[in-house]
Wavefront OBJ file of the C-alpha trace (Angstrom):
o trace
v -75.026 88.656 -17.157
v -71.211 88.261 -17.292
v -69.696 85.604 -19.535
v -66.178 84.369 -18.693
v -63.818 82.918 -21.267
v -60.086 82.255 -21.572
v -57.795 84.153 -23.925
v -54.379 82.711 -24.776
v -51.549 85.213 -25.311
v -48.343 84.188 -27.041
v -45.194 85.897 -25.713
v -42.265 85.780 -28.186
v -39.090 84.144 -26.867
v -35.792 83.252 -28.637
v -35.902 79.741 -27.229
v -39.519 78.761 -26.907
v -43.036 80.104 -26.967
v -44.535 81.142 -23.685
v -48.291 81.123 -23.139
v -50.155 83.215 -20.671
v -53.818 82.615 -19.880
v -55.968 85.607 -19.083
v -59.611 85.734 -18.042
v -61.793 88.190 -19.901
v -65.246 89.161 -18.699
v -67.843 90.087 -21.271
v -70.888 91.808 -19.822
v -74.126 91.111 -21.674
v -77.384 92.896 -20.882
v -79.917 90.842 -18.949
v -83.231 90.612 -20.823
v -86.026 92.464 -19.036
v -88.847 90.520 -17.446
v -92.126 90.111 -19.313
v -94.726 92.406 -17.766
v -97.914 90.400 -17.226
v -101.391 91.805 -16.660
v -104.078 89.426 -15.366
v -107.584 90.441 -16.421
v -110.250 88.631 -14.403
v -108.476 87.837 -11.135
v -111.636 87.251 -9.121
v -111.962 83.811 -10.725
v -110.093 80.847 -9.266
v -107.885 80.626 -12.340
v -107.088 84.340 -12.050
v -105.835 83.954 -8.496
v -103.805 80.883 -9.456
v -102.318 82.813 -12.385
v -101.088 85.597 -10.107
v -99.229 83.080 -7.953
v -97.796 81.304 -11.003
v -96.576 84.516 -12.652
v -94.937 85.857 -9.495
v -93.019 82.574 -9.125
v -92.013 82.251 -12.784
v -88.538 83.240 -13.931
v -88.380 86.160 -16.324
v -91.883 87.440 -15.520
v -93.286 90.209 -13.394
v -96.886 90.880 -12.431
v -97.632 94.383 -13.696
v -101.356 94.620 -13.139
v -104.470 92.922 -11.763
v -107.803 93.837 -13.347
v -111.331 93.026 -12.205
v -114.621 94.802 -11.649
v -114.704 93.369 -8.141
v -112.176 93.562 -5.284
v -111.066 96.995 -6.554
v -108.378 98.542 -4.369
v -107.393 95.334 -2.612
v -103.836 94.018 -2.883
v -103.467 91.313 -5.554
v -101.076 89.273 -3.423
v -103.255 89.258 -0.330
v -106.292 88.217 -2.386
v -104.339 85.134 -3.433
v -103.297 84.310 0.108
v -99.668 85.416 -0.161
v -97.929 86.220 3.118
v -96.448 89.449 1.796
v -98.478 91.977 -0.215
v -97.417 92.580 -3.810
v -98.315 96.268 -3.514
v -100.308 95.920 -6.732
v -103.901 97.078 -6.191
v -106.752 95.566 -8.160
v -107.997 98.080 -10.725
v -111.049 98.267 -12.929
v -109.241 100.271 -15.622
v -107.198 98.186 -18.082
v -106.133 101.290 -20.030
v -104.278 102.787 -17.074
v -102.125 99.692 -16.613
v -101.465 99.302 -20.338
v -100.393 102.923 -20.631
v -97.863 102.526 -17.832
v -96.282 99.478 -19.504
v -96.255 101.160 -22.912
v -94.394 104.172 -21.523
v -91.671 101.917 -20.161
v -91.356 100.271 -23.626
v -91.070 96.853 -22.024
v -92.489 93.585 -23.342
v -95.934 92.887 -21.978
v -98.733 90.317 -22.148
v -102.375 90.596 -21.110
v -103.904 87.331 -19.875
v -107.666 87.421 -20.413
v -109.981 85.343 -18.193
v -113.005 87.625 -18.619
v -116.155 86.971 -20.682
v -116.770 86.215 -24.372
v -118.462 89.589 -24.890
v -115.368 91.563 -23.817
v -112.537 89.561 -25.407
v -112.475 91.331 -28.762
v -112.213 94.814 -27.237
v -109.664 93.641 -24.660
v -107.314 92.222 -27.304
v -107.645 95.359 -29.469
v -106.938 97.554 -26.471
v -103.844 95.555 -25.521
v -102.566 95.671 -29.108
v -103.041 99.447 -29.239
v -100.488 99.718 -26.431
v -98.131 97.147 -27.987
v -99.011 94.180 -25.739
v -99.725 90.610 -26.822
v -102.662 88.627 -25.436
v -103.338 85.142 -24.070
v -107.073 84.378 -24.020
v -108.636 81.543 -22.042
v -112.375 82.201 -22.111
v -114.871 79.340 -22.551
v -117.744 79.641 -25.057
v -115.844 82.047 -27.297
v -117.708 82.216 -30.598
v -116.026 81.348 -33.884
v -116.950 84.759 -35.292
v -114.966 86.479 -32.554
v -111.941 84.274 -33.211
v -112.123 84.989 -36.944
v -112.427 88.745 -36.413
v -109.486 88.754 -33.995
v -107.390 86.731 -36.444
v -107.925 89.374 -39.135
v -107.177 92.180 -36.681
v -103.967 90.608 -35.316
v -102.716 89.937 -38.850
v -103.135 93.598 -39.791
v -101.719 94.878 -36.490
v -98.821 92.345 -36.497
v -99.577 91.538 -32.859
v -99.394 88.152 -31.164
v -102.450 86.524 -29.636
v -103.101 83.002 -28.392
v -106.668 81.806 -28.003
v -106.547 78.620 -25.953
v -109.537 76.264 -25.705
v -107.500 74.649 -22.926
v -104.321 75.548 -21.061
v -103.805 71.998 -19.833
v -100.733 70.449 -21.450
v -102.039 66.982 -20.559
v -105.286 67.682 -22.382
v -103.401 68.799 -25.495
v -101.220 65.691 -25.416
v -104.331 63.512 -25.146
v -105.824 65.227 -28.188
v -102.648 64.706 -30.195
v -102.487 61.022 -29.216
v -106.156 60.585 -30.150
v -105.526 61.948 -33.635
v -102.684 59.486 -34.156
v -104.807 56.578 -32.919
v -107.765 57.492 -35.114
v -105.946 56.323 -38.250
v -105.761 52.770 -36.868
v -109.212 52.180 -35.337
v -112.749 52.209 -36.721
v -114.608 52.653 -33.440
v -114.256 55.511 -30.966
v -116.250 56.802 -28.001
v -115.491 59.807 -25.790
v -116.497 59.597 -22.120
v -116.164 62.646 -19.898
v -116.775 63.034 -16.176
v -117.818 66.271 -14.468
v -118.949 67.330 -11.014
v -121.721 69.594 -12.369
v -123.981 69.385 -15.420
v -123.140 72.763 -16.932
v -121.676 73.036 -20.437
v -122.154 69.469 -21.657
v -120.627 68.213 -23.814
v -117.578 70.124 -22.612
v -115.361 72.237 -24.849
v -112.626 69.623 -24.491
v -114.875 66.776 -25.646
v -116.123 68.836 -28.586
v -112.543 69.750 -29.507
v -111.474 66.095 -29.492
v -114.480 65.076 -31.593
v -113.783 67.844 -34.090
v -110.123 66.840 -34.277
v -111.122 63.264 -35.115
v -113.546 64.387 -37.809
v -112.634 65.158 -41.422
v -109.705 62.733 -41.339
v -111.212 60.401 -43.933
v -112.450 58.021 -41.247
v -116.039 56.999 -40.491
v -116.464 55.640 -36.951
v -118.979 53.298 -35.319
v -120.533 52.256 -38.619
v -122.626 49.473 -37.096
v -125.059 51.923 -35.490
v -123.977 55.304 -36.808
v -127.552 56.290 -37.628
v -129.184 55.247 -34.343
v -131.043 57.883 -32.332
v -131.040 55.894 -29.095
v -130.143 58.473 -26.378
v -128.278 55.804 -24.408
v -125.675 55.769 -27.207
v -124.616 59.325 -26.435
v -124.519 62.454 -28.550
v -122.958 62.393 -32.012
v -120.545 65.319 -32.367
v -119.413 66.125 -35.878
v -120.339 64.266 -39.048
v -118.124 61.194 -38.766
v -119.920 59.282 -36.014
v -117.881 60.268 -32.936
v -120.076 59.844 -29.848
v -119.719 61.695 -26.537
v -121.036 60.393 -23.194
v -121.130 62.671 -20.138
v -121.004 61.317 -16.583
v -122.034 63.813 -13.892
v -121.586 63.125 -10.167
v -120.972 65.663 -7.360
v -117.388 65.405 -6.142
v -116.235 63.610 -9.285
v -112.934 64.953 -10.660
v -113.046 66.352 -14.160
v -111.749 63.810 -16.656
v -111.858 62.765 -20.295
v -111.379 59.302 -21.775
v -111.137 58.398 -25.445
v -111.826 54.723 -26.140
v -110.753 53.127 -29.427
v -111.390 49.529 -30.424
v -110.257 47.212 -33.164
v -110.237 43.455 -33.720
v -109.275 41.866 -30.412
v -108.201 45.019 -28.580
v -109.323 48.216 -26.854
v -107.062 51.259 -26.650
v -107.925 53.922 -24.041
v -106.511 57.403 -23.469
v -107.417 59.208 -20.249
v -106.697 62.563 -18.687
v -107.920 63.732 -15.251
v -107.887 67.219 -13.759
v -107.905 67.584 -9.978
v -107.597 71.382 -9.646
v -106.845 74.590 -11.517
v -103.097 74.258 -10.923
v -102.889 71.915 -13.913
v -103.435 74.937 -16.182
v -100.509 76.966 -14.885
v -97.601 75.289 -16.763
v -99.505 75.813 -20.004
v -100.206 79.430 -19.104
v -96.553 80.201 -18.366
v -95.540 78.513 -21.639
v -98.129 80.565 -23.541
v -96.894 83.846 -22.049
v -93.301 83.078 -23.027
v -94.227 82.120 -26.590
v -96.894 84.673 -27.499
v -94.505 87.629 -27.306
v -92.721 86.234 -30.379
v -95.851 86.043 -32.505
v -97.088 88.533 -35.102
v -100.495 86.945 -35.615
v -103.222 84.923 -33.894
v -102.679 81.286 -32.968
v -105.561 79.023 -31.936
v -104.632 76.233 -29.547
v -101.777 75.631 -27.132
v -100.596 72.642 -29.200
v -98.840 75.043 -31.591
v -96.310 75.711 -28.822
v -95.603 72.100 -27.805
l 1 2 3 4 5 6 7 8 9 10 11 12 13 14 15 16 17 18 19 20 21 22 23 24 25 26 27 28 29 30 31 32 33 34 35 36 37 38 39 40 41 42 43 44 45 46 47 48 49 50 51 52 53 54 55 56 57 58 59 60 61 62 63 64 65 66 67 68 69 70 71 72 73 74 75 76 77 78 79 80 81 82 83 84 85 86 87 88 89 90 91 92 93 94 95 96 97 98 99 100 101 102 103 104 105 106 107 108 109 110 111 112 113 114 115 116 117 118 119 120 121 122 123 124 125 126 127 128 129 130 131 132 133 134 135 136 137 138 139 140 141 142 143 144 145 146 147 148 149 150 151 152 153 154 155 156 157 158 159 160 161 162 163 164 165 166 167 168 169 170 171 172 173 174 175 176 177 178 179 180 181 182 183 184 185 186 187 188 189 190 191 192 193 194 195 196 197 198 199 200 201 202 203 204 205 206 207 208 209 210 211 212 213 214 215 216 217 218 219 220 221 222 223 224 225 226 227 228 229 230 231 232 233 234 235 236 237 238 239 240 241 242 243 244 245 246 247 248 249 250 251 252 253 254 255 256 257 258 259 260 261 262 263 264 265 266 267 268 269 270 271 272 273 274 275 276 277 278 279 280 281 282 283 284 285 286 287 288 289 290 291 292 293 294 295 296 297 298
């Protein structure tokens, strides 16, 4: 990238000073694009990630990994008009080796399964690549082990319970509100009954716990199932509403004397996760350890 600036030259004269303006061009090297490898492209979020990365400034899709769709073009799988000429591979090592040889900055985005995350992150780190992990149901033991590994290897890794910026902002607002209200209920809506309560609801409940607040004291000990499930030890209750066709959403209801304060976040499709993903890719390359949660980057 060329930077232009003015230089003022003084020309000696017996009567007066003369000034001459000259334009000097300083050429600075353009930073290379971040090489991004998507692991798990057969999922809806994997396909959306390929489109998001190819459209993002300063990024380049360097690989598409999946055990299915092997050999097919990554762009055509995502419905792009022009092929990307990047075939889907089932060998992560081959792609990582190619990026490592070029000595360029790279990130592996992991959408696979909980059982493979640990090995995937270690493999990426061995080739000098950082990792962004968005895999539901990841066990705490895996996160702890990866944290120790990344600290020793001085490699960046983000494990994100959610990539939705709106969801993170709701969680942050809920924490602030919790210091001012004694009653709180979480209501989530889903189109299918799997994984209830959701990871997002559990995360919010955990965030509101251990803050020195005890919620819903009037019936904190009730076992009436209509009152929802208590998550954590501080009385936060979660209610799950399941209806086919219902958009995914989370509401946090607080109440105090004479008022009700409600926070709500709805998700209509997987595209809502892409801004958070692009942000995570840009930030994780600067890390030398493991970070848990996208909120660290906001």
